C-alpha positions, 0 to 999 in steps of 0.5 A: 331256710324256713324250718320244716319238720323232718322225720328222718333226715337230721339237720344238727350239723348244718351250722358247722357244715356252713363254716366248713364249706368253701366260700367258692361253692356257688361260683364254682357251681355256676362255672360248670359247663356241659362237655363239648363231646355231648350230643343229643344222643350222648351225654358225657357227664351221665357216662362219667356218673354211670361208669364211676358209680359202677366202678365203686361197686367193683364193675370192670369198666373204663370210661374211654371204652364206655364212651366208644361204646355209647357215643360211637357204637363200638361193640364190646362183650355184653357183660362189659357194658350192659350194667352201665347202660342200665345205670345210664338209663336210670340217670337219663330217666331222672333227668327227665322226671321229678324226684318222688317216691314213684320215680325213685322206684322206677329208677331202681327198676332201671338200674337193677335190671341185671343186678337182681331178679326181675321179681325184686326190681323196685321191691323192698327187701324182706331179709336182713342185710349185712355189709361185709369187708372183703375178708368177711367181717361185718362192718354194718347191719342195715335197717331191719326188713320190718323197718324198711318200708316205714323208714323209706316212707319217712325219707320220701316224705322228707324229700318232698318237704325239702323240694318245696323249701327255699334254701341256699346252695350250701343247704342244697348240698347239705341235704343232698348228701344226707339223702345219699347217706340216710338212703344207703344206711336204710339199704332198702333194696336187695342190691343196687343201694349204692348206685341208687343213693348216688343217683338220688344225691345228684337228682336232688341237686338237679331238682333244686339247682337245675341242669348244671347239677348233672355236670358235678363229677361226684361219682368220679371223686367218690371212686378216686377216694373210695377208701375215704368214701366208705370210711366216712360212711362207716363213721356213723356206727355199726348198726342202724338203730345206733347210728350217730349222724353227728359223725357225718360231717366228713362225709357231708363235706365230700360232695361240695369238694367235688365242685370246689376242688376243680 
């Protein structure tokens, strides 16, 4: 890959990352196929992504029930399906639109319809955000609200640069994971940051590698290994200003494992 200047996405670990990524990644990715259950009006893997990304955030939803709802029109209580429907719509929007700042904001509006007040959908937060453990212990202090717009502008600009840059499949996976990680560390929205970060990761893969990227079951793997997923995110440090991206390798290696471990 030709070296281009990036403002916020670090590339320090790329060489060691290449050494750890499975040599079968390209073949495994090419072998991905759309599910037979999918139709013109129903996408199985988008359902998988929406359900498991929501389950990571604590939503009480099962894939089998959601498929019955989405494919066959079986009705459940609205609270059981509507947030997942919103995320499904955001993924569908991403499938049909280029990855850029304007569309990232629109995807956030779609997925957060029942998460935050309408006035805050697609709006950067204006208060401090602390990520806490279930027992109330602070485990991460996100970027200051006074930094959010500047940091997100850097991220948007970096994504634009990377989208124009020719790269290997290993590099695509490397930068997709870093987009996920940098975004979630900035934590720009009042809520829905994790869902948005996982969507962005998949969206970048699809823009660089084509529609097979939507078949990668990364959200399912992150849910099945959610303790490891969160632990790897925490490895970078407690506060945004002191983050050490040299500790990011365990997190970066999770995404290719979602393909190569099939």
